[in-house]
C-alpha positions as CSV (number, residue, x, y, z in Angstrom):
1,M,1.0,106.6,44.8
2,K,1.5,107.5,48.6
3,P,-0.1,105.2,51.2
4,N,-3.1,106.7,52.9
5,L,-4.3,106.3,56.6
6,I,-5.7,103.1,56.3
7,D,-2.9,101.8,54.2
8,R,-0.5,102.5,56.6
9,M,-2.5,101.0,59.5
10,V,-2.9,97.8,57.7
11,S,0.8,97.7,56.9
12,T,1.4,98.1,60.6
13,F,-0.3,94.9,61.1
14,N,0.1,93.0,58.1
15,P,2.6,94.3,55.6
16,V,2.0,91.6,52.7
17,Q,-1.8,92.7,52.9
18,G,-0.7,96.6,53.1
19,A,1.3,96.2,49.9
20,K,-1.4,94.2,48.1
21,R,-4.0,97.0,49.0
22,I,-1.5,99.6,47.7
23,A,-1.1,97.9,44.5
24,A,-4.8,97.2,44.1
25,R,-5.4,101.2,44.5
26,K,-2.8,101.8,41.7
27,I,-4.9,99.4,39.4
28,L,-8.1,101.1,40.1
29,Q,-6.9,104.5,39.5
30,I,-5.3,103.5,36.0
31,S,-8.6,102.1,34.9
32,A,-10.5,105.0,36.2
33,E,-8.5,107.4,34.0
34,S,-9.1,105.9,30.6
35,I,-9.9,107.9,27.8
36,Y,-13.5,106.9,28.1
37,H,-13.9,107.6,32.0
38,Q,-11.6,110.6,32.9
39,R,-11.5,111.2,37.0
40,G,-13.0,114.5,38.0
41,H,-11.0,117.1,39.9
42,N,-13.9,118.3,42.0
43,Q,-17.1,117.0,43.8
44,Q,-19.0,119.0,40.9
45,T,-17.7,117.1,38.2
46,K,-17.7,113.7,39.9
47,N,-21.5,114.3,40.6
48,Y,-22.2,115.0,36.8
49,N,-23.2,111.4,35.8
50,P,-25.9,111.5,32.9
51,F,-27.5,108.3,31.8
52,F,-29.2,107.9,28.4
53,S,-31.1,104.9,27.4
54,T,-29.8,102.9,24.5
55,D,-33.0,103.0,22.9
56,P,-33.8,106.7,22.2
57,N,-37.9,105.9,21.9
58,L,-38.1,104.2,25.3
59,G,-41.2,106.2,27.2
60,I,-40.9,109.4,25.2
61,S,-44.4,110.6,24.9
62,A,-44.6,112.6,27.8
63,E,-41.3,114.0,27.6
64,V,-41.9,115.1,23.9
65,S,-44.9,116.8,25.1
66,A,-43.3,118.8,27.9
67,A,-40.4,119.7,25.7
68,Q,-42.5,121.0,23.1
69,Q,-44.6,123.3,25.4
70,R,-41.7,124.7,26.9
71,S,-40.0,125.4,23.5
72,N,-43.3,126.7,22.1
73,G,-43.7,128.9,25.2
74,L,-40.1,130.5,24.6
75,Y,-40.6,131.1,21.0
76,F,-43.9,133.2,21.8
77,E,-42.8,135.0,25.0
78,N,-38.9,135.2,25.0
79,S,-37.2,137.6,22.7
80,I,-34.0,135.6,22.4
81,A,-35.6,132.6,21.8
82,A,-37.6,134.2,18.8
83,G,-34.5,135.7,17.7
84,I,-32.8,132.3,17.3
85,I,-35.6,130.7,15.4
86,N,-36.4,133.7,13.2
87,A,-32.4,134.0,12.3
88,M,-32.7,130.2,11.0
89,V,-35.9,130.7,9.4
90,D,-34.8,134.1,7.5
91,G,-31.3,132.7,6.7
92,A,-32.0,128.9,5.6
93,I,-35.7,129.6,4.1
94,G,-36.1,133.2,3.5
95,I,-39.4,133.6,1.3
96,G,-39.4,130.2,0.5
97,L,-36.8,127.5,-1.3
98,S,-37.5,127.5,-5.0
99,P,-36.7,124.7,-7.6
100,Q,-34.4,124.8,-10.5
101,S,-35.0,121.8,-12.5
102,Y,-31.7,119.9,-13.6
103,V,-32.5,116.7,-15.2
104,K,-29.7,114.1,-15.2
105,Q,-29.4,113.9,-19.1
106,R,-26.2,111.7,-19.2
107,I,-28.5,108.6,-18.1
108,L,-31.5,109.3,-20.0
109,N,-30.0,109.6,-23.6
110,I,-32.3,112.3,-24.6
111,P,-31.2,115.2,-26.6
112,K,-30.4,118.4,-24.5
113,E,-33.0,120.4,-26.5
114,Q,-35.8,118.2,-25.5
115,I,-34.6,118.0,-21.7
116,A,-34.2,121.8,-21.5
117,E,-37.8,122.2,-23.1
118,T,-39.2,119.8,-20.5
119,Q,-37.4,121.5,-17.6
120,R,-39.0,125.1,-18.6
121,I,-42.6,123.5,-18.7
122,I,-42.0,122.0,-15.4
123,E,-40.6,125.1,-13.7
124,T,-43.6,127.3,-15.4
125,Y,-46.3,124.8,-14.1
126,W,-44.5,124.8,-10.7
127,A,-44.3,128.7,-10.5
128,I,-48.0,129.1,-11.2
129,W,-48.9,126.2,-8.6
130,A,-46.6,127.5,-6.0
131,N,-47.9,131.1,-6.2
132,S,-51.5,130.4,-6.0
133,P,-52.7,129.7,-2.4
134,E,-56.1,128.2,-3.8
135,L,-54.0,125.5,-5.6
136,C,-51.1,124.6,-3.1
137,D,-52.6,125.5,0.2
138,H,-55.3,123.2,1.9
139,Y,-56.6,126.3,3.7
140,H,-56.4,128.4,0.3
141,K,-54.3,131.2,2.4
142,Q,-50.7,130.8,1.7
143,T,-48.1,130.3,-1.1
144,F,-45.9,127.3,-1.0
145,G,-43.2,129.7,0.0
146,S,-45.3,130.8,3.1
147,L,-46.1,127.2,4.0
148,Q,-42.2,126.4,4.2
149,R,-41.7,129.2,6.5
150,E,-44.8,128.3,8.8
151,A,-43.7,124.5,8.9
152,Y,-40.1,125.5,9.5
153,V,-41.1,127.6,12.6
154,N,-43.2,124.7,14.0
155,A,-40.7,122.2,13.2
156,S,-37.8,124.4,15.1
157,S,-40.0,125.0,18.1
158,C,-41.5,121.6,18.5
159,G,-38.7,119.5,16.8
160,D,-41.0,118.2,14.1
161,M,-44.0,118.7,12.0
162,L,-46.6,116.6,9.9
163,Q,-46.9,117.5,6.4
164,H,-50.1,116.0,4.5
165,I,-49.9,115.6,0.8
166,K,-53.1,115.1,-0.8
167,I,-54.1,115.2,-4.5
168,V,-57.0,117.4,-5.4
169,K,-58.9,117.9,-8.7
170,F,-59.2,121.5,-10.4
171,G,-61.4,121.4,-13.4
172,N,-59.8,118.7,-15.6
173,I,-56.3,118.7,-13.8
174,Y,-54.9,116.8,-10.9
175,L,-52.7,118.5,-8.3
176,P,-51.2,118.0,-5.1
177,Q,-52.1,120.1,-2.1
178,V,-50.2,120.6,1.1
179,Q,-51.3,120.8,4.7
180,N,-49.3,121.5,7.6
181,I,-50.1,119.8,11.0
182,A,-48.3,121.0,14.1
183,G,-45.6,118.7,15.7
184,S,-47.5,118.9,19.1
185,N,-50.6,117.1,17.8
186,V,-48.6,114.0,17.0
187,K,-49.1,112.0,20.0
188,S,-49.8,108.4,21.5
189,P,-53.0,107.6,22.7
190,Y,-52.9,108.2,26.6
191,H,-49.3,109.0,26.2
192,C,-48.8,105.1,26.1
193,D,-45.9,103.8,24.2
194,S,-45.0,100.5,23.1
195,K,-42.2,99.0,21.0
196,R,-43.8,99.7,17.9
197,L,-45.4,103.0,19.0
198,A,-43.6,105.9,20.5
199,G,-44.5,109.6,20.5
200,G,-47.4,109.0,18.3
201,V,-45.1,107.2,15.6
202,E,-45.8,103.8,14.6
203,V,-43.2,101.4,12.8
204,D,-42.9,98.0,11.4
205,T,-40.9,95.2,12.5
206,A,-37.8,96.9,10.3
207,G,-38.3,100.3,12.3
208,R,-39.7,102.0,9.4
209,E,-42.4,104.3,9.7
210,T,-45.9,103.2,8.7
211,A,-48.5,105.5,10.4
212,F,-48.7,108.4,13.0
213,H,-51.4,109.0,15.4
214,V,-52.7,112.8,15.4
215,A,-54.7,114.2,18.0
216,V,-58.0,116.1,16.7
217,V,-60.1,118.5,18.8
218,G,-63.8,118.0,18.7
219,D,-66.5,120.1,17.9
220,D,-67.3,120.8,21.5
221,L,-63.6,122.3,21.8
222,A,-63.3,120.2,25.0
223,T,-62.9,116.7,23.7
224,E,-59.5,115.4,22.0
225,T,-59.8,112.4,19.7
226,I,-56.4,110.6,18.5
227,T,-56.9,109.3,14.8
228,R,-54.5,107.0,13.3
229,V,-53.4,108.3,9.8
230,A,-51.2,105.7,7.4
231,K,-48.1,107.2,6.0
232,F,-48.6,105.7,2.4
233,G,-51.7,104.9,0.5
234,S,-53.2,101.9,0.8
235,H,-53.6,101.4,-2.9
236,T,-51.2,103.8,-4.7
237,R,-48.4,103.6,-1.9
238,R,-48.0,107.1,-2.4
239,L,-46.4,109.3,0.3
240,T,-49.9,111.0,2.2
241,Y,-48.3,111.7,5.8
242,N,-44.6,112.9,6.0
243,L,-43.2,113.5,9.4
244,V,-40.5,116.1,8.9
245,M,-38.2,116.0,12.0
246,L,-35.2,118.4,12.8
247,G,-32.4,117.7,15.6
248,Q,-31.8,114.1,15.0
249,V,-29.1,113.0,17.1
250,F,-29.8,109.2,17.4
251,P,-29.9,106.4,14.9
252,G,-33.6,105.3,14.7
253,Q,-34.9,108.4,16.7
254,R,-38.8,108.8,15.7
255,R,-39.4,112.2,17.0
256,G,-37.5,115.6,16.4
257,R,-35.8,117.8,19.0
258,S,-36.2,121.7,19.2
259,I,-33.3,123.8,18.5
260,L,-34.1,125.6,21.7
261,S,-33.7,122.5,24.1
262,R,-30.2,122.7,24.7
263,V,-30.4,126.5,25.5
264,A,-33.7,126.6,27.1
265,E,-32.2,127.1,30.8
266,P,-29.9,129.8,29.9
267,I,-32.6,131.5,27.8
268,I,-35.1,131.5,30.7
269,Q,-32.6,132.7,33.3
270,M,-31.5,135.5,30.9
271,G,-35.1,136.6,30.3
272,R,-35.7,136.6,34.1
273,Y,-32.5,138.9,34.4
274,S,-33.4,141.1,31.8
275,E,-36.9,141.7,33.0
276,A,-35.7,142.1,36.8
277,E,-33.4,144.8,35.5
278,L,-36.2,146.5,33.4
279,T,-38.7,146.4,36.4
280,K,-35.9,147.9,38.7
281,A,-35.3,150.9,36.3
282,I,-39.0,151.7,35.9
283,L,-39.5,151.5,39.9
284,Q,-36.8,153.8,40.2
285,S,-38.1,156.1,37.9
286,Y,-41.3,156.7,40.1
287,M,-41.6,159.9,42.1
288,T,-43.4,158.5,45.3
289,L,-43.5,160.8,48.2
290,F,-43.7,158.9,51.8
291,I,-45.1,161.0,54.6
292,E,-43.9,159.9,57.9
293,T,-45.8,160.6,61.0
294,A,-44.5,160.5,64.6
295,E,-46.1,158.0,67.1
296,N,-47.2,161.0,69.3
297,H,-49.0,162.8,66.5
298,E,-52.0,164.6,67.0
299,E,-55.2,164.5,64.6
300,H,-55.2,166.7,61.6
301,V,-57.5,169.6,61.2
302,P,-59.8,169.6,58.4
303,D,-57.6,171.9,56.5
304,D,-54.5,170.5,56.8
305,P,-52.4,171.2,53.8
306,L,-50.9,167.4,53.8
307,L,-54.4,166.4,53.3
308,R,-55.2,168.6,50.3
309,L,-51.5,167.5,49.0
310,T,-52.4,163.8,49.4
311,E,-56.0,164.5,47.6
312,S,-54.4,166.5,44.7
313,S,-51.9,163.9,43.9
314,R,-54.2,161.0,43.7
315,S,-55.0,159.5,40.3
316,E,-57.5,157.5,39.0
317,S,-55.7,154.4,38.3
318,W,-54.0,154.4,41.7
319,H,-56.7,155.7,44.3
320,R,-58.5,153.3,46.9
321,E,-62.4,153.2,47.6
322,D,-64.4,151.8,50.0
323,A,-67.4,149.6,49.8
324,E,-69.8,152.6,49.0
325,G,-67.6,153.6,46.2
326,N,-66.2,156.8,48.4
327,I,-62.3,157.8,47.5
328,L,-60.0,157.0,50.5
329,P,-56.6,158.7,51.2
330,N,-53.8,156.6,50.3
331,E,-53.0,155.5,53.8
332,V,-51.0,152.2,54.8
333,P,-53.4,149.3,54.8
334,S,-53.8,147.9,58.5
335,D,-53.9,144.6,57.0
336,G,-50.2,144.4,56.2
337,T,-50.5,144.4,52.4
338,A,-47.8,146.0,50.5
339,I,-47.8,149.6,49.3
340,T,-47.7,150.3,45.7
341,M,-45.1,152.5,44.0
342,G,-46.1,154.8,41.1
343,P,-45.7,158.0,39.4
344,G,-46.8,161.0,41.6
345,L,-48.1,158.9,44.6
346,V,-48.3,160.1,47.9
347,W,-48.6,157.7,51.0
348,N,-49.4,158.6,54.5
349,L,-47.2,156.1,56.5
350,A,-48.8,154.8,59.8
351,P,-47.6,156.3,63.1
352,G,-44.0,155.4,63.8
353,Q,-43.5,153.7,60.3
354,K,-40.5,154.9,58.0
355,A,-40.1,154.6,54.2
356,S,-36.6,153.2,53.3
357,L,-35.6,152.5,49.9
358,P,-32.3,150.7,49.0
359,E,-29.9,152.3,47.0
360,S,-29.6,150.7,43.6
361,K,-28.1,151.9,40.3
362,A,-30.1,151.2,37.5
363,P,-29.6,150.1,35.0
364,V,-26.3,148.1,36.1
365,A,-23.2,149.5,34.3
366,E,-22.2,145.5,33.6
367,F,-25.7,144.2,32.4
368,W,-24.8,144.3,28.7
369,K,-21.5,142.9,29.3
370,F,-23.0,140.0,31.1
371,M,-25.8,139.7,28.6
372,E,-23.1,139.8,25.8
373,A,-21.1,136.8,27.2
374,Q,-24.2,134.7,27.6
375,L,-25.5,135.4,24.2
376,K,-21.9,134.5,22.6
377,L,-22.5,131.1,24.4
378,V,-26.2,130.4,23.4
379,G,-24.9,131.8,19.9
380,M,-22.2,128.7,19.9
381,A,-24.6,126.2,20.9
382,V,-27.0,126.9,18.4
383,G,-24.6,127.5,15.5
384,I,-25.4,131.3,15.1
385,P,-22.5,133.7,15.5
386,Y,-23.2,136.4,18.0
387,E,-23.2,139.4,15.4
388,V,-25.9,137.5,13.2
389,L,-27.9,136.5,16.3
390,I,-28.3,140.1,17.6
391,K,-28.0,141.7,14.0
392,S,-25.2,144.2,14.9
393,F,-22.3,144.2,12.6
394,N,-20.1,146.8,14.2
395,S,-16.7,145.0,14.0
396,S,-14.4,145.1,11.3
397,Y,-15.0,144.0,7.5
398,S,-13.1,140.8,7.9
399,A,-14.9,139.7,11.5
400,S,-18.4,140.7,10.1
401,Q,-17.8,138.8,7.0
402,A,-16.5,135.8,9.0
403,S,-19.6,135.9,11.1
404,V,-22.0,135.9,7.9
405,Q,-20.2,133.2,6.2
406,D,-20.0,130.9,9.3
407,A,-23.8,131.3,9.6
408,A,-24.3,130.8,6.0
409,R,-22.7,127.4,6.2
410,G,-25.1,126.3,9.0
411,W,-28.1,127.8,6.7
412,K,-26.8,126.0,3.7
413,I,-26.9,122.6,5.7
414,A,-30.4,123.4,7.1
415,A,-31.9,124.5,3.8
416,N,-30.5,121.3,2.1
417,E,-32.0,119.4,4.8
418,W,-35.4,120.9,4.6
419,A,-35.5,120.6,1.0
420,Y,-35.1,116.7,0.8
421,K,-37.4,116.4,3.7
422,Y,-40.3,118.9,3.2
423,C,-40.1,120.2,-0.7
424,Q,-38.7,117.1,-2.6
425,P,-41.6,114.9,-1.9
426,V,-43.9,117.5,-3.0
427,Y,-42.1,118.3,-6.2
428,E,-41.8,114.5,-7.1
429,Q,-45.5,113.9,-7.1
430,F,-46.2,117.3,-8.8
431,V,-44.0,116.1,-11.6
432,E,-45.6,112.5,-11.5
433,L,-49.0,114.2,-12.1
434,L,-47.8,116.1,-14.9
435,V,-46.2,112.8,-16.6
436,K,-49.7,111.0,-15.7
437,Q,-51.7,113.4,-17.4
438,N,-49.5,113.8,-20.6
439,L,-48.7,117.3,-19.5
440,I,-44.9,116.8,-20.1
441,N,-43.1,113.9,-21.8
442,C,-40.7,112.2,-19.8
443,P,-39.9,108.7,-21.4
444,G,-39.3,105.8,-18.9
445,F,-40.5,107.8,-15.8
446,L,-43.2,105.3,-14.7
447,E,-41.1,102.3,-15.5
448,N,-37.8,102.8,-13.9
449,P,-37.3,104.4,-10.3
450,I,-33.8,105.4,-11.2
451,V,-35.2,107.2,-14.2
452,R,-37.8,108.9,-12.3
453,K,-35.4,110.2,-10.2
454,A,-33.2,111.5,-12.9
455,W,-36.3,113.6,-14.2
456,C,-37.3,115.0,-10.7
457,S,-33.5,115.9,-10.1
458,T,-33.6,119.4,-9.1
459,E,-31.6,122.1,-7.4
460,W,-33.3,123.9,-4.2
461,H,-32.2,127.6,-3.9
462,G,-32.9,129.7,-0.9
463,P,-32.1,133.3,0.1
464,A,-28.9,134.5,-1.1
465,V,-26.0,134.9,1.5
466,L,-25.6,138.5,3.0
467,N,-22.1,139.7,1.7
468,V,-21.0,142.7,3.6
469,D,-18.9,143.8,0.6
470,P,-20.2,141.8,-2.6
471,R,-17.6,143.2,-5.0
472,K,-14.7,142.1,-2.9
473,S,-16.5,138.6,-2.7
474,V,-16.9,138.2,-6.3
475,E,-13.2,139.7,-7.2
476,S,-11.8,137.0,-4.7
477,S,-13.6,134.3,-6.5
478,V,-12.4,135.3,-9.7
479,N,-8.8,135.6,-8.5
480,A,-9.1,132.3,-7.3
481,I,-10.3,130.7,-10.5
482,T,-7.7,132.6,-12.7
483,N,-4.8,131.3,-10.5
484,H,-6.1,127.8,-10.6
485,L,-6.8,127.7,-7.0
486,S,-10.4,126.7,-7.1
487,T,-13.0,125.9,-9.8
488,H,-16.2,127.3,-11.3
489,E,-18.3,124.7,-9.5
490,I,-16.7,125.5,-5.9
491,E,-17.0,129.4,-6.6
492,A,-20.6,129.2,-8.1
493,R,-21.6,127.0,-4.9
494,K,-20.1,129.3,-2.4
495,L,-21.2,132.5,-3.8
496,F,-24.6,131.6,-5.0
497,G,-25.3,128.0,-3.9
498,H,-25.8,127.2,-7.5
499,E,-24.3,124.1,-9.6
500,W,-22.0,125.5,-12.2
501,E,-23.1,123.3,-15.0
502,A,-26.6,124.4,-14.7
503,V,-25.6,127.7,-14.4
504,L,-23.7,127.4,-17.8
505,D,-26.2,125.5,-19.5
506,R,-28.8,128.3,-18.6
507,L,-26.3,130.9,-19.9
508,V,-26.1,129.1,-23.2
509,E,-29.7,129.0,-23.5
510,E,-29.9,132.9,-22.5
511,N,-27.0,133.8,-25.0
512,S,-28.9,132.1,-27.6
513,M,-32.1,134.1,-26.9
514,I,-30.2,137.2,-26.9
515,V,-28.3,136.7,-30.1
516,S,-31.8,135.6,-31.9
517,G,-33.4,138.3,-30.5
518,L,-31.0,141.1,-31.4
519,G,-31.1,139.7,-34.8
520,H,-34.7,140.0,-34.9
521,L,-34.3,143.6,-33.9
522,M,-31.5,144.3,-36.5
523,N,-33.8,142.8,-39.3
524,K,-36.7,144.9,-38.1
525,D,-34.7,148.3,-38.1
526,E,-33.5,147.2,-41.7
527,A,-37.0,146.8,-42.8
528,S,-38.1,150.1,-41.3
529,K,-35.4,152.1,-43.3
530,P,-36.7,153.7,-46.6
531,S,-35.1,152.5,-49.6
532,Q,-32.6,154.2,-52.1
533,D,-35.6,154.6,-54.5
534,E,-37.9,156.0,-52.2
535,E,-35.3,158.3,-51.2
536,E,-34.9,159.7,-54.5
537,D,-38.7,160.0,-55.2
538,H,-38.9,161.9,-52.1
539,E,-35.9,164.5,-53.1
């Protein structure tokens, strides 16, 4: 390390102290360049020193509310933000995740035939319930798949949403019913947080959720009441209110985080830039005539052709009127207000004034290149490839397929997370109600929690992954299995998201049904043929 000016000055009067000073500066430099605190190379990087509290729930009520309002506004008003959330919803949820019952037979010691029959009954009941809005939806408007889409959109924009699961009696049968509550409705009273209450989420001494505080608008639509609702029922301990969170990055985090939070600033700037370019292009497409008048002009005679030109070019949407409703010529206002530009407008400028329009090419030739680069960065931040984000596959087959597969990997993770957070709690209560009402026979369901989980085991399937060329994908999987480079289980999950053992069991059942059906048809054909004696009598 070279001595600086101060080091040289100190060494001149006290060489020993100067040497100690240089040694101390070397030690400071070594400690400042550790793997946890690298020294910045410029002033901008030195000034970037963010600080996050060790408690992620410290005073978050106001911050959560502001972040939710901004993210909701972006989704409703910004096309890029809407495209991000719609891509996640379409790719991960589609028309809704659907269950395939896959009971764990190995720990139940029950014949496969009995389990297969129970699985079919459960799936049949579920299909009827999930596709009947009057049964599954609190508002009797949407199917369970539509409820999933609605909830995922809200959770993606707000960071979380509150799911209310209640039990309703229909005739002589009890079924669950779902109500979606917006995440922005969950808030602490007066935005006041404490150790046990933060962001409207109340926890016990162990940090586990016990209740939520929900804002309800009064009948006068002007007042708001915060109501406390317990997560579990007081008597049955049944899950009643379920806060479905997305964007968890800290252990113990009580509120979710919108997928738009990390890209909000660049999205806002890109929206402004795009709007400015569009406005500029529209303004430059206008044909506006400015009539300049010299300072020493003379008054026009009544039949001045310029007045007739101004009068004929005036349109109803652009003309000016006086207090009595008389149409005035489009002259420059004397109060200094701005002149508007519009198609076919003619303005008489004040004496001595001249119109000067800046030269600008619109649209800018580099506009899309700049937007493309920014969209690639945004897509990288949210985990959606650029081609998938803008839904344009103009590259080669391999590049397009790589983009789809990369997006599908993120969609699969999101779908699995959504399945066990939103769908599985409803499914387990649905199966439990069927058992308690003796609609299905599941031995040990109510006595053993492990057996209960075994009976409720299921695979949730979302939309099929887009294949640019499905035949190539299937052939590649078949070759990998044939050459012992992969397994049926891996390829079944990669292509269709299914569990291979469940697929194989279902194929055995289907093949048995096919053989039985073909045998029935062959016997029917044999019975319909005339006998030999009948043929001889006919002859």
